[in-house]
N, C-alpha and C positions, 0 to 999 in steps of 0.2 A: 474486732477490727479487721480481721483477715477477709471478711465478706466477699467482695467482688474482685479483689486483687489477687487472691491466691498466692501471695508471697512473692510473685515475680515482678510486680509493678506494671504489667501490661494487660492484665485481664485475660480472659479465655473465652471470648465471645464467639468467634467463628470457628467451630470444630476444634477448639483448643489452640488455634493459631494466635488469637488476640488481634488487636488493632493492626499491629505491624505486619502480621501474616496476611491479613485481609488486604492491606495496601500493596503488598508484594504480589499477591495473586492478581489483583486488578491491574497493576503495572505490567505484568507479564502478558495478560490478555490484550491490553492496549498496544503493547509493542508488537505482538503477533499481527494484530489487525493493521497497524501502521506499515509493517513490512510487506504485507500482502497487497496493499492498496496501489503502490506505484507500478507493480508488475501489470496489473490489469489495465490501468490507465495508459501505460506505455504502449500496450498492444493496440488499444483502440485508437490512440493517437497516430500510430504508424498506419493503421488501416484508413483513417481519415485522410492522412497525407497522400496515400496511394490513390484514394478516390479523387482527391483534388487534382492530382497529377493526371489521372485519366481524363478528367473533364477538360483540363487545359489542352491536352492532346486532341481531344474531340473537337474543341472550339478552334483549333488551329493556332493556339497561342505559342506552342512549342513544337519543335520537329520531333520525328521519331527517334533520331539519334540522341537528342537532349532528353527525351522521355526515358530511353533505355539507361542513359548515364545516371539520371536522378533516381530512377527506380532501384538501380543497383546500390546506390548510396543509402537509400531508405531501408533496404533489406539487410544491411550489415548489422 
């Protein structure tokens, strides 16, 4: 009767960790990926905003003073 359970009730499939250990490892990996994602998207978002701001200045939609003020806000 002790076959696959090994007496602890959770099995020992993934290098002795069992199902619970496997779920914990996957959760840690997903959390690390999730934490890294916003940082990279935030940088590209800021870069896109500065590009838009430069285009608005070039098209005459905003003055140089307004450009400088908005650029400083974006760089904070």
